[in-house]
N, C-alpha and C positions, 0 to 999 in steps of 0.2 A: 519395680520402682515401688516405694513404700508411700502410702498417703495418711494423711491425719484428717479426720472430720473435724469440722470447725462448728462450733456451737452457735446457734442463730443469737442476734441481739436478744438482751433481755427486757429492753424499754419498749413500751406502747406509747409514748408520747409523741407530740409532734415531732417528725425528723425532718432533717434536713435532706435537700435534694440537690443533685447537681449531675452534668451531661454524663451521661454513659455510667451512671451509679450502679454497682453491681454487688450484691452480696454472696461472698464466697461460700461455698459448703465443703471446699475440700482443699488440701495443700499439700503439694508434692514436699516429702523430705529429701534433699539432695544428699549426696555423700559427702563426708567430712573425712579427715584423717589428724590425728594428734601430732601437730607438729613439734611441740616443745612441751616437755615435761620436767618442772622443777620440785624435787620430793616427791614421796608415796603419797600423802593423803592431801588431795588439793584443798585449800581454802577458797580459792577464788578460781573461776573458769572465765578464759576469755576467748571469744570468737571473732576471728578476721573473716568476715562474710557479711553479705546481704542479710540486713535484718530480719526479713521475713523468713529467710531460709534459716537462719539460726534458731529463731523461735520455734520453728518447725521440728528441728532435730532437739531442742531442750524438751519439747512437749513428748517424745518418745524416752526421755530418760526420767529416773525417778528424783524428783525435786519436790517433794511435798509441803515444805516449808517456805515457798516463796511468798512472803508475808508482806513485801515491799516492793513495787516498782515506781522507779523515778525516771521518768524520761524528758530529756530536752532535745526533742527533736529539730528538724530544720523549719524555721519559722515563715518559709516562703518571702524571705527579705527581699528577693531579686537582686543579691548582692553576692560577690565572691570574696571567701575568707582565706587570709594568707597567714603563715607562720615565720615570723622574724627569724632569720638566720644569723645574720650580723647586720651593723648599721646599714649596709650598702645592699644587702640581698634579703628577700623572702620567697617564699615557696608557697605554691597555691596548695590548700588541703581541700577544701571542697567549693563546689558551686551551690548556692541555694536560689536558683531561679527555677519557676515553676510555674505551669499555667493550674490556673485555680482550681478546675476540677480534676486533673491529676494528683495535684498536692492532697485534696480531700479523702480521694480515693485512696492514696498511700497511708494517709493517717488511720483511716477506717479500718482497712484491712490489718494493720497491726496492733490497733486497739481489740479488734475481735480476738486474735490469736493470746494478747496479753492477758484478756480476763480470762481467757481458758487455763494460763499458766498461774493466776493469784490464787492463792489458798482461799478458803471461805471466810477466813479472818483477815484477809490481806486488802491494803489500801493502796490505789495508784494515784501520782503525782504527776502531771502533765504541765510541764514549764512551756510558756509561750509569751506573745505580746499582743500589742493593740491590732496587730495585722490579722488575725485569725482568732482570738481568743473568742469571740462572739460566735464564730461559727463551731469551732471545736468544743464548745460548751454543748452545742445541741446534738453534736456526734456522741459526746459522751454520754448524754442523756439517753440516747438511742442505744447503745451499746450496754452500758451499766444499769440504766432505769433511773429515772429521775428522783425516786425514793432513796437513790444510794448516793447523790450529792452530800457531800461534806462540807466542803468551803472553798471559796473563792478568794486564796491568798494573794495579795498585792504587796510584792517586794519593791520597795521604794529605795532609791538611792540618788546619790547626788552628784555622782561624777558620769562620764560619758554623755552621748546623745549631742544633738545639734538644737540650737534655739530654733523655734518655729517661726515662719514669717506670718503665719496665721494659728492661732490658737495657742495653748501653753505648750512649753517642753515636756517631752516624754521620757519621764525619769522613772519608769518602774516596768516589771515584769509581772505576768500573772502565772498564779500556779493553782490549776485546776485540780481538785481532790474527790475522789470517787471510792466508795468501798466496794467490795466485792459481795457483802452479805450484811444483815443487820448488826453484828457483833465485831466490827473491826478492833484488831489491838489499837490501843490509844493510851499512851503515858503522856500525863499532863505535862506540859512544859511552862515554864516561867521567863519573865523578861523584866528588864528595868523599867519603872515608870518615873519618869523625873517630872517635878511639880515644884516650883519655889514656894508656894504657899503653904507646903507641908510643913508642919511643926518642927522644931529641932529634934533630932535623934535621941539626946539625953534628957527630955521633957517626957512627964507621964503618957500623956497623950501621944509625944512620938514613939516612945517604947510600945504603947498599945497596938499602933498601926505599923509597926515593924519598919519605921523610917530609918534609913542608913544615908551616907552620904559619901560620894568618892572622895578618895585621898588627895587626889589632885583635879584642878579644875582646868580643862585646855583651852576654855575662853578667857580665862582670868590672866590677867598680866602677871599677878605674884604666883599663880600657880596653886595658890589654895585660898580659902577653902574649895571642896569640890561641891557638886550639885547633889540637892538631896532626892532622895528616890525611895520608892517601894518595890519589893517584887512582886509581881501581878502575873496572874494567868495569861499566858501568850495570847495575843489578838491576832486577827486575821489581816493586819496590816504590819508588815516585818519592814521598820525603818532603821533597825538596830544592827543590821548586818551590812556591811559596804561592799562595795565591788572591788576587784582585784585593781591596786594600782600598778604602774609600770614597773617599779622597783620592789614591788612586793617580793618576799623570798619564797612566797607560795608560787609564784607564776611560772608556768613552763613555757610560755611563748606560744603555746597552741591557742588559736582563735576562739572565742566565746567560751572561754575558762569560767567556770563559776566557783565562788570560794568555798571552802571546806566548811566553813561555818554554817553557811546555808544548808548543807548537806547531813551536818551532825545533827541539825534542829530536827530536821525530817526524820531521820533514822531514828533517833531517841524517841519520837513521838509515835511512831507507827511500825515498830518491829522489837523484838525480844533478842536476848542474846543467841537463841538458837535458830533466828530466822535466816532465810536467804535474802539478799537484797539484789535485785535486777535492774540494769540501765540497759536499754536497747539500743542508746546512741550513747556510747560512754565517752566518746571525745578523749579530753586530757586525761580522764580517769579520776576526776574527782569524786564521783560517787564510789568507787573502788577504794579509792586511798581513804575516804571517811568510813566506809564500812569496815575495813581492817582496823583502824583505829579505834574503833567500838566493838571490835570483837565479833562483828559478822561475816559470816560467808558472802559471797558475791557472785554474780555472773555479770559480765560485760561484754557487749556486742559493739563493734563498728567494722565497717568496709574499708577503712583507710588504714593501712599499717602502720603509719605514723601514730596516728591515734593509739593503736595496740602497744606500740612501742612505749609510748609517753607514759601509759598506764602502768605498764610493766616497772618502768622507772620508779614509779612512786611506790613499789611494794618490795622494797628491800628485805633480803632474806625470808621472803613468803613463798609457802608452797603453792603452786597454782599449775594448771593445764592451760595450754593454747590449742585452740583448734583452729584448722585450715580448711576452707571450702575448696574442695576438689577441683573444680572448674576455675579456680585463680589462678593463672599460670605463675609458677615460680622460676622458670626458665626462660622468662621472656627477654632478658638480657645477660650479658655476658660482662664479667668484671675480673680483672687480675690486678693482684696485690704483690707487692714486694714486703717481707718480713723478714729483716736481719738487725743483729745486735740491738734489740728493743724498739726499733724504729719500723712504724708498719705505715706503708706509702702505696696511694693508688696509682697504678700505671697506665691502666687503659679501660674502655669502657664502650660496650656496642649495644645498643636497643635492636633487637631482632626484627622488629617492624619499622623503626625510625632510622636506624644506622647508627654509624658512630658520631659521636660528638666531644666538645672539649668538656671535660669532666665539671669543671665549677659552672658550667652552663646548665647543666642537666641535673646536678646534685639536688636531691630533696631531703635525704636523710641517710646518714650512715650510723649503723649500731654496732656496736662491738662489745662481746661478752666473752671474758675469758674463761676458756673451756680446756679440758673438760670439768663441768661442774653442775651439779644437781640445783645449785641456787644461781640464778640469774641476778647477776651484781653488776649492772650497768654502771661503771665507775670511769669511763673515758668517753669523750665525745670527740668526734674527728674535727680537725681544722677545715672548715670548710672552703678555707683560700690556699693553704698549701695542701691540702689533701693528704696530711700525714699526720701522725701522734708518736708519741712515745709510751712505750707499754715497758714495766718492769721487765728486765732482761730475763729472769728466771722464768717467764712464762714462755712456753716451746708453742703453744696453739692458741689461736683465738678463734671464736664463731662471730662471723660477720654477716649482717643483714644489709642490704641496699635498697633504697628505692628512690625511682627518678622521677622526674616533671611529668612523665607520661603514665606512671602508676605503676610502671614495671618493676618486679621485685626479684633480687639474687640473694640468695644465702649460701652460705658455704663455710667449711673450715681453712683456714688458713696456717701453714705450719711454718715456724722458724727456720731459717736456712740460709 
């Protein structure tokens, strides 16, 4: 069995302590296999695995340009998160219930591995909220060194959240930013700064200050004129990027999805075109999609197969590899389909551990890919009520993956007949 030595924490400042805190000096590299490959030269690598195990494997590979790591890990919110399937059904995607000491040890161990993978000019962005940001700041000081703290970004938004009975409504997330070394990549970003007291754009002073005006004013009844603004260096309070609304075309219905605009700003600021972007908790795949849009290579990790499927769906016609941890059982359920005259229908299902069940009650996701093909093009989603779908009659074979509510996964090829 192969092992990777873990570099000790870089910081010497006051460290946070918790019950049974341990500083690991080694991590075992588990076995993986390449479960899917689309095109020959992968731009993106996706790992269906436990985060720590995938990071150990990545440490054995040659990725010298991991210049940016963005992680949106569990928040220890003590809640369960579901994905909406339709108006009447939803499926559990992950539980975020933690004992405090277990949570801090989990984050600590992953941060040690992430720092090892980061290039000397790299930067790490840790997305969190009020529940743990104060503790995670101390852990980051210990792992990266207090001198390598760059920013505490406040992402402020107006949607979501519940008004508090005591205190103000919590309407922001925290993004803690640390560099690996003294000279991280940083490309200055700009944002609009609105101020009604600015001079008019056409005046000499307005031209000197670079004043501009929106073409429309969303707050004005007439729609014009727009508000005056200047482009200024981006501050550490980001109130100009909104969360995703329910009807937003970007939404995937995967819980806790972040907007691509947020990741675009981070990726533009802290990576170059030849950089690799790593997201160890990739969820809906926003980081991977944003990296792809900006021409960066990426690595995504998630232990939830539905998350990996969701990420792939946002990479149309892209070259990628998908890795599967060997001890995740792909034969833990049995499924049969009927595929005739362009109609694919699920006929039976059995979970080897939990027995048979009504398909509509166990379904978490059904993923269909027209195959054989080197390019993953998920263009069909299974009707979760009828458990059937129409496929182009010229297609003679489809590749299917099924995930049930117990986490069992089945994959295989189904031939028309």
